N, C-alpha and C positions, 0 to 999 in steps of 0.2 A: 765392603771393597771386594770381598771374596766372591760374592754374586755377580758384581760387576765384570771382575775378570773372567769368570766362568762365561759369561755372556759373549765378552770380547771373543774368546778361544772358540765357543760355539759359533760365532758369526764368521769369524775367519775360516773355520773348517768347512762351514757351509759355503761359504764364496768360493774356496779353494776347490771344492767338490763340485760345484756349478761349473767352473771353468774348466774341469777335466772332463765333466760329462758333455759341456756344450762345446764339441768339436765339430768341424765342417762337416757337411754332407758328403758321403763320399760314395753312396750307393742310392741307386733308383730303382724299385721294382713297378712293372705295371701288369695289372690284373684286369681282367674284362674280356667279354667276348667281341672280338674287331672283325668285322667283314669287308670294310673299305679302307681302313688305314691300318697301317701295321705298328709294331711297337718300335722299330728303328725310326720310322718318321715321328712319332709322338715323343720319344726320348729326345730327338733334335729339337722339338718344339719346347719341352719341358726344360731343356738343359740351361737356356738363358734364365729362367725363371728361378732356379736353386743356386745359381752361381753367386758365390760370397756369403750364402747364408749357412747358418750353423744350426746343428741338431735341435736343441732345446729352444734356441730363442725365436726361431722360426715361427710366425704367426701364420699358422694352418688355414685360417679362414682367410685373410689376405691370399696367400698362395693359391687357395681353391679360386677364389675371384680370378686370380690371373689366369689360371688354367683354362678356366670356362671361356676366356677369350679366344682360345684355339677353335676353329669353326667345327670341327667334328666332334667336339665332345658335348654331349647333352646334360651330362652330371658328373661331378668329381667328388670322391672321397679320398682323403689324404689320413695317413695314421703313421707315426713314428714306430720305426723297428731298431731295437737295440744292436749294434751300439751307434751307428752312425748313419742309418739308412731310412728313407721315406718310402713308403708304398701309395702308389696311386691306384685306386679302384674306379674304372671308367666306364661310362655307358655312351656308346657311340650314337651320334644322331642317325635317325633313319631317313633317307631323302627318299621323297615321293614325287617331286617335280622339279624342274629347273625355273628359275625366276628371274625375269629381267637380264638374261645372258650370263651375269656373272655370279649368281647366288643358285642355293638348292633350297626347297622347303621341306620341312619336317611335317608330319601327320597333323600338326597344330596350324601348319601355316606360318611357321616362323622361319624367315630367311636365315641362312647361314652360308658364310664363305668357306668353298671347298679348299681354297688355296692350290696347291701343285696337285693335289689327288683328284684324279678322274673317277667318278662314281661308276660302277659296272651297272649294266641295264640301261634299258630304254624308258625314258622319262618324258611326260608330256611337257611342253615348253610353253609356260605361263608367264603374262607380263601385265603391268599396270603400275598406277601412280604407287608412290611411296606409303605404306599402312594399309594398302588394299589386300595384301596377299592372302590372308584367311577369307576374304570375300570371294577373290578369284580363285582359290582352290575348292571352296565349298560349291561354288557355281559349275566347275569342270567336273564334278563329281555328280552334279545332279544332270547336266548336259550329256555326259557320257552314257548313263543311264538310259537316255532317249535316243543315243544315237547306235548303241549297241546292237539291239534289234533289227537295224538295218544292215548289219553285217559292216559296219564302218569303225574306224577308229578316230577317237577326237585327238590329233597328235599337237595342236596349239591352241592356245586361247587367250585373246587381248581385251583389256579393258581400256578404252581410251582416256584421256584425261577429262572428256566431257560426259563421260558416262556412256558412251556406246560399246557394244561388245561385237567382236567377230571371231571366228575360229575356222581353223583347218581341219579337213579331212583327209585321212590316208596320206599325209604329206602332200597334197595336191589342191584340191579344191577349197577355196576360200568361201566362206559364208558370212554376208553382212546382216548382222542380227540386229542392230541398232540397239536403243534404249528402252522403248516401251513395248506393251504386248507380247514380250517375248513368248509366253506360253502358246499364245494363239499362232505367233510366228512359226514357232517349232513344229505346231501341229500341220500348218500348211506345208511346211518341207517335207515332213512326214510322209502327207499325202501324195504330195508330187514325185517325191523319191519313189515310192510304191508304184505309182501309176505310169512314170515316163523315165525320170532323170537317172534310176539306177542303170538302165541298158546304155545310157550316154555319157556315163560319168568321165570316160577317157577324153571326152570332147569338151568338157566344161571348164572354163576358166575360172568364174565365180559365180556365185548365186546371192541375189540381194532379196532380203525379206522384208525391206523395208516400203511394202506396199500394203494397202488397206485389204486388197483381194489378190490370191494368187502370189506366183514369185516371178523375178526377174531372173534371166539366166545369160550371162556373158559366154560365148564359146570361143574356144581357141581358133585363131586365124580370123576372127571378126573383131577388129579393133573396137570399132564404135557401136556395133550391132548388138543391141539387148533384147532378147526375146523373151514372151511372157508365157507362163505355163499355168493354168488355172488348176488349182487344187480342187478336190472334190469339196462341196459345200459352199465354196466361195461365190 
């Protein structure tokens, strides 16, 4: 009987201690290097997640999963700080491109929603069907390495639903690359650009590479006329 009473006293005392310690979360600390979002914005996003939570009983794994739904967060670590605080160690997403107008891409090609936060810096504008973001980002990097030696910037890249590619140079000239023989077609573009097109870039409306030899060029002011430019070796 004495042992049972002692156990009941200890149990009651433990429960009282738990209730005393398990107070509402009163403070939230945010740590991490932030370049695009600020702590005020993150606190406003985190506040609904901890509303009504208590310091000891809150499930940190569940809270972490909820916090990762905030678009700008790539990684979240949460710890308790005595007596009523939670500390969030945050790793910010690194944007490298825009995706389908409403999203950004990180270096792994994973889309995330920027919400009301506008990232600083110029990013290429990429687009494609759902699930193709890693492929489009990887191909953008390959194309950019082909375009850079020409003194041009690859500003947009589109993968159409049926598999055709097109891209934009220097926010101006569109290039229709198509689906097949992309390496050979890019070689013809490079040759034609070096031979003739670079000096006439401001007059070009679009370039069509979907021909077995040479390239086709549509000029500003010529709605229907498409001229052929032969590349070396064609």
